[in-house]
Structure formats: structure tokens, C-alpha cells
C-alpha atoms as one frame of an Amber mdcrd trajectory, in Angstrom:
protein
  23.525  57.872   7.393  19.788  56.807   8.318  18.727  55.319  11.564  18.364
  51.884  10.084  22.057  51.816   8.918  20.961  52.918   5.443  22.346  55.954
   3.597  20.392  59.262   2.340  20.825  61.131  -0.601  18.907  64.460  -1.481
  18.287  65.765  -4.804  18.204  69.219  -4.502  19.145  72.069  -6.925  19.317
  69.618  -9.839  22.436  67.910  -7.798  22.837  64.798  -5.698  23.964  65.546
  -2.156  26.543  64.221  -1.428  28.093  63.879  -4.808  30.306  60.823  -3.433
  29.268  57.949  -1.217  31.077  54.740  -0.056  29.075  52.032   1.135  29.173
  48.620   1.900  27.442  45.767  -0.210  23.738  45.486   0.140  23.579  48.639
   1.948  20.355  50.729   1.267  20.274  54.185  -0.224  17.479  56.505   0.017
  17.057  58.962  -2.629  14.738  61.978  -1.674  13.540  64.449  -4.144  13.899
  67.776  -2.732  13.299  69.661  -5.833  10.112  71.222  -7.071  10.058  69.085
 -10.125  10.517  65.312 -10.895  13.529  63.531 -11.187  14.354  59.875 -12.580
  17.396  57.899 -11.053  19.293  55.134 -12.749  22.621  53.397 -12.599  23.268
  51.313 -15.626  23.052  47.557 -14.983  21.516  47.910 -11.563  18.247  49.930
 -11.453  16.134  52.382 -13.479  13.356  54.366 -11.366  10.084  55.646 -12.474
   9.624  59.485 -12.343   9.830  60.702  -8.738   7.934  63.811  -7.864   8.876
  66.512  -5.283   8.758  64.609  -1.878   9.056  61.157  -3.033  11.542  58.777
  -2.137  13.502  55.869  -3.895  15.199  52.988  -1.906  17.815  50.900  -3.530
  20.492  48.450  -2.804  23.935  47.940  -4.444  24.427  44.193  -4.508  28.015
  44.030  -5.853  31.101  45.885  -5.107  32.345  48.578  -7.465  31.952  52.159
  -8.558  28.738  53.427  -9.865  27.725  56.625 -11.587  24.219  57.493 -10.488
  22.424  59.598 -12.891  19.040  61.437 -13.638  17.419  60.781 -17.022  15.776
  64.110 -16.989  18.645  66.304 -15.788  21.666  64.494 -17.478  24.266  67.062
 -15.945  23.227  65.376 -12.353  25.752  62.751 -11.243  27.059  61.127  -8.278
  29.440  58.463  -7.653  28.760  55.231  -5.202  31.412  53.012  -4.365  30.465
  49.873  -2.987  33.234  47.998  -0.860
């Protein structure tokens, strides 16, 4: 968890770390590209990012309860699950 109450997710080794995350509604999640190549993060119906270069962050909130699959357009095997309470 980040100091501001948000949550941190690393993209490293063509994987999300952690693979599963449980958060409260409207919590922020910061995705950080720790790989040496670009990623593009999306959740169907919530957000779809631009390409993120190594070292770049994406900050998103999850405004509704549910279970969401987070994916990377560029690396389709990259998946994580965010559960929003």
C-alpha cells in the first residue's frame, strides 16, 4: 500500500505484482512499468491506457464494486485480478 492510502502494482518480467489485489471502492491503484519495454494497461469498461514506457506510472481508480481482470494489450498473457469491495 502506498503512503497516501493508494495501492502499488509493479509490472515486471511481463507480469503484474501482485497477481491479486483487494481494494475499497474509489481506491487508487498506481501501476509502475518496471520492465525495459512498453506496456498498455486496460480493464474492459473502466480504462484503457496509452503506452507506458519503462519507469512510467499509471494511476487509476476503481469506482464500482466487482471483480476486474487487468490486462496488457501488448502482452496478452499478463493478467491480474482486482476485487473491489
